[in-house]
C-alpha positions in Angstrom: 95.6 106.0 102.3 96.7 102.8 100.3 98.7 100.1 100.3 99.1 98.7 96.6 99.9 94.8 96.7 102.5 92.8 95.7 103.9 96.1 94.1 107.3 95.0 92.7 105.9 91.7 91.2 103.7 95.3 89.2 107.0 96.2 86.9 108.6 95.7 83.4 112.3 95.2 83.5 114.3 96.7 80.8 117.4 94.2 81.7 117.2 90.3 81.2 117.3 88.4 84.3 117.9 85.3 85.4 118.4 83.5 88.2 118.5 79.7 89.9 115.1 77.9 89.6 113.1 78.6 93.3 113.6 75.8 96.0 110.6 73.0 95.4 110.1 74.0 91.8 113.2 72.8 90.5 112.3 70.1 87.3 113.8 66.8 88.2 117.1 66.7 85.7 117.2 69.9 85.0 118.6 71.0 87.9 121.5 73.1 85.9 119.0 75.0 84.4 118.0 78.9 85.2 115.4 81.3 84.4 114.7 83.7 83.2 112.0 86.5 84.5 109.9 88.7 82.3 108.4 90.9 85.4 110.0 92.2 88.7 110.3 90.7 91.4 111.0 91.5 95.6 114.5 91.4 96.3 115.9 92.7 92.6 117.6 95.7 93.4 115.9 97.7 90.2 112.1 96.6 91.9 111.3 99.5 93.6 111.9 101.8 89.8 110.7 99.9 88.2 107.6 99.8 90.0 107.8 104.0 90.4 108.6 104.2 86.7 104.7 102.2 86.4 103.3 103.6 88.4 104.4 107.4 86.9 103.3 106.1 83.4 99.5 106.0 85.0 98.9 108.9 86.6 100.9 110.9 84.1 98.5 108.8 81.2 95.2 110.3 83.6 96.4 113.8 83.5 98.6 114.2 87.1 101.6 116.5 87.7 104.9 115.8 89.4 105.8 118.2 91.3 108.7 120.2 90.7 110.6 119.4 94.2 110.0 116.4 95.2 108.9 113.0 92.4 106.9 110.8 95.2 104.1 113.3 95.1 101.1 114.1 92.1 98.8 116.6 91.5 95.4 116.9 89.1 93.4 119.6 89.6 90.3 120.5 87.6 88.9 124.3 86.2 87.2 125.1 89.7 90.1 124.4 91.3 89.1 121.2 92.5 91.5 118.0 92.9 93.6 115.5 94.0 97.3 115.3 95.3 99.2 111.7 95.7 101.6 111.5 97.8 103.8 108.2 97.2 105.7 106.4 99.7 107.3 102.8 98.3 104.2 101.8 97.5 101.9 103.3 99.9 99.9 106.5 99.3 
């Protein structure tokens, strides 16, 4: 079992997202400006989806198959029948 740290900071955004300057990091005399996000961020509605898409890309490119009944279960077996099953729940495996 493992927990992926900074899970929702790893997703790539598909659309442009802007936010107000974070408290403590507001640029003096430019308080009216906003920040454009380049990566996902905690609290974004799309963060879990982006994380799951990135995880899918990585495990599928390494030969895993997605379980048809549960899209959070991945499997990979060799010709001898030895294998690995990954069960994903948010950021826990």
